[in-house]
C-alpha positions as CSV (number, residue, x, y, z in Angstrom):
1,M,121.4,107.9,101.2
2,L,118.6,107.2,103.6
3,R,119.3,106.2,107.2
4,S,118.5,102.6,108.0
5,D,115.3,103.5,109.9
6,A,114.2,105.8,107.0
7,Q,114.8,103.0,104.6
8,R,112.7,100.6,106.7
9,N,109.9,103.1,106.9
10,R,109.9,103.7,103.1
11,A,109.9,99.9,102.4
12,L,107.2,99.5,105.0
13,L,105.0,102.1,103.4
14,I,105.4,100.5,99.9
15,E,104.5,97.1,101.3
16,S,101.6,98.4,103.3
17,A,100.1,100.3,100.4
18,C,100.3,97.2,98.2
19,R,98.7,95.0,100.9
20,L,96.0,97.5,101.8
21,I,95.0,98.1,98.2
22,A,95.0,94.3,97.5
23,E,92.8,93.7,100.6
24,T,90.3,96.4,99.9
25,G,90.2,95.6,96.1
26,S,90.5,99.3,95.3
27,D,93.2,102.1,95.2
28,D,90.6,104.5,96.6
29,V,92.2,104.5,100.0
30,S,93.7,107.6,101.7
31,A,97.2,108.4,102.6
32,R,96.1,108.3,106.2
33,D,94.7,104.8,105.8
34,I,98.0,103.6,104.4
35,A,100.0,105.3,107.2
36,D,97.7,103.8,109.8
37,Y,98.1,100.4,108.2
38,A,101.8,100.8,108.3
39,G,101.8,102.0,111.9
40,V,103.5,105.3,111.1
41,S,102.3,108.9,111.0
42,S,101.0,110.7,107.9
43,A,104.0,113.0,108.3
44,T,106.3,110.1,107.8
45,L,104.5,109.1,104.7
46,Y,104.8,112.6,103.2
47,R,108.5,112.8,104.1
48,H,109.1,109.9,101.6
49,F,106.3,110.5,99.0
50,A,104.9,113.7,97.6
51,S,101.4,112.2,97.5
52,K,99.4,109.0,97.9
53,Q,99.6,108.5,94.1
54,A,103.4,108.8,94.2
55,L,103.4,106.0,96.8
56,V,101.1,103.8,94.7
57,D,103.2,104.4,91.6
58,E,106.3,103.5,93.6
59,I,105.0,100.0,94.1
60,S,105.3,99.4,90.4
61,V,108.5,101.3,90.1
62,D,110.0,99.1,92.8
63,R,108.9,96.0,90.9
64,W,110.6,97.1,87.7
65,R,113.6,98.3,89.6
66,R,114.0,94.8,91.0
67,A,113.4,93.2,87.6
68,T,116.1,95.5,86.2
69,S,118.6,94.2,88.7
70,W,117.9,90.7,87.5
71,A,118.4,91.6,83.8
72,S,122.1,90.8,83.6
73,A,124.4,88.1,82.4
74,N,125.3,85.8,85.3
75,G,126.3,82.6,83.6
76,A,127.5,81.0,80.4
77,E,124.0,80.4,79.0
78,A,122.1,83.6,78.2
79,L,118.8,81.7,77.9
80,Q,119.2,80.4,81.5
81,D,119.7,84.0,82.7
82,I,116.5,84.9,80.8
83,V,114.6,82.0,82.4
84,N,115.9,82.9,85.8
85,L,114.6,86.5,85.3
86,L,111.2,85.3,84.0
87,D,110.8,82.9,86.9
88,R,111.5,85.7,89.5
89,F,109.4,88.2,87.6
90,S,106.3,85.9,87.2
91,S,106.5,84.9,90.8
92,M,106.6,88.5,91.9
93,V,103.8,89.6,89.6
94,S,101.4,86.7,90.3
95,G,102.0,87.3,94.0
96,D,100.8,90.9,93.5
97,A,97.9,90.0,91.3
98,R,95.2,91.5,93.6
99,F,97.1,94.8,93.9
100,I,97.6,94.9,90.1
101,A,93.8,94.3,89.5
102,A,92.8,96.9,92.1
103,A,95.2,99.5,90.8
104,G,93.9,99.0,87.3
105,L,97.3,98.2,85.7
106,Q,97.0,96.8,82.2
107,V,99.3,94.6,80.2
108,G,101.0,96.7,77.5
109,Q,100.3,100.0,79.2
110,T,103.1,101.7,81.2
111,P,102.0,104.7,83.4
112,T,104.2,107.8,83.0
113,A,105.7,107.5,86.5
114,I,106.9,104.0,85.7
115,A,108.2,104.6,82.2
116,P,111.9,105.6,83.1
117,V,112.7,102.5,85.1
118,R,110.8,100.3,82.6
119,R,112.9,101.8,79.8
120,L,116.1,100.9,81.7
121,F,114.8,97.4,82.2
122,D,114.0,97.1,78.5
123,E,117.5,98.1,77.6
124,R,119.2,95.6,79.8
125,F,116.8,92.8,79.0
126,G,117.2,93.6,75.3
127,A,121.0,93.2,75.6
128,L,120.6,89.9,77.4
129,W,118.1,88.8,74.7
130,A,120.4,89.8,71.9
131,R,123.2,87.7,73.4
132,A,120.8,84.7,73.6
133,R,119.8,85.3,70.0
134,A,123.4,85.6,68.8
135,T,124.3,82.2,70.4
136,G,121.2,80.5,68.8
137,E,119.5,79.9,72.1
138,I,116.4,81.8,71.2
139,R,114.3,81.7,68.0
140,Q,115.1,84.6,65.7
141,W,111.6,85.8,65.5
142,A,111.0,85.8,69.2
143,D,110.6,89.3,70.7
144,P,111.6,90.3,74.3
145,I,108.7,92.8,74.7
146,D,106.1,90.3,73.6
147,T,107.6,87.8,76.0
148,M,107.5,90.1,79.0
149,E,103.9,91.0,78.2
150,L,102.9,87.4,78.2
151,V,104.8,86.7,81.4
152,W,103.3,89.9,83.0
153,A,99.8,88.5,82.2
154,I,100.3,85.4,84.4
155,R,98.1,86.0,87.4
156,T,97.6,82.7,89.2
157,Q,100.2,81.1,91.4
158,E,98.7,77.6,90.8
159,R,99.2,77.8,87.0
160,R,102.3,80.0,87.0
161,L,104.9,77.4,86.2
162,P,103.0,75.5,83.5
163,M,102.2,78.9,81.8
164,L,105.8,80.0,82.1
165,A,107.0,76.7,80.6
166,T,104.7,77.2,77.6
167,I,106.1,80.7,77.0
168,I,109.7,79.6,77.4
169,G,109.1,76.6,75.1
170,G,107.8,79.0,72.5
171,I,110.8,81.3,72.5
172,A,113.6,78.8,73.0
173,A,115.4,77.2,70.1
174,P,114.4,73.6,69.3
175,G,116.0,71.1,71.7
176,A,116.1,73.5,74.7
177,E,115.5,71.6,78.0
178,V,112.8,73.9,79.4
179,E,112.0,71.8,82.5
180,L,115.7,71.6,83.4
181,M,116.1,75.4,83.0
182,L,113.1,76.0,85.2
183,R,114.5,73.7,87.8
184,R,117.7,75.7,87.8
185,A,115.7,78.9,88.0
186,Q,113.7,77.6,91.0
187,S,116.8,76.4,92.8
188,S,118.5,79.7,92.3
189,R,115.5,81.6,93.8
190,H,114.7,79.3,96.7
191,A,115.0,75.7,97.8
192,F,114.3,73.2,95.1
193,Q,110.6,72.4,94.2
194,P,109.7,69.7,91.8
195,V,108.9,71.6,88.6
196,S,107.8,68.3,86.8
197,A,104.9,68.0,89.3
198,A,103.7,71.5,88.4
199,L,103.9,70.6,84.7
200,R,101.5,67.7,85.0
201,P,97.8,68.4,84.2
202,G,95.8,69.2,87.4
203,A,98.9,69.6,89.5
204,S,99.4,72.7,91.7
205,L,102.6,74.3,92.9
206,H,102.5,77.6,94.9
207,S,105.6,79.4,94.0
């Protein structure tokens, strides 16, 4: 296990690489650029990552690792657990939209370095999805991979909740209270924000 200072440096390098690439609009930055941005030495960077590309890949690996930690049954309603995950994931991805564009990541394409943790996510999310399908909370034809690709494609904070509501409304069984589930997801992630306001045409909610 990494010491606490080593853990902080590793996390700092991941965050700094993400921010620098987003700010420059290109992943054509050097390891030295990233280390300088993070305020650490190049030697520190290479103690944690074999190369600059390994560090850049780790940004996405870390994202899927966090998503995997959310893909578990936490309550009586499997669909609410799915909504909670999709809310967190879409917030994380839309917040990283500039990095994703600069790094050239594409919906439906999983780089080799990211594939193992993505497979683990798919397994856990698939089990959660099967539970929701078995209890009749999700339409039988709805597919978890298709749903994640739609959610992964959400790139604007302003339209995130309305777009997410449309996706959830499409996969949920008839009669599901989508707005209520989104409220619950929001309150479980941070202090309550009025989802209904975000669902009105022309409204904006940064979350």
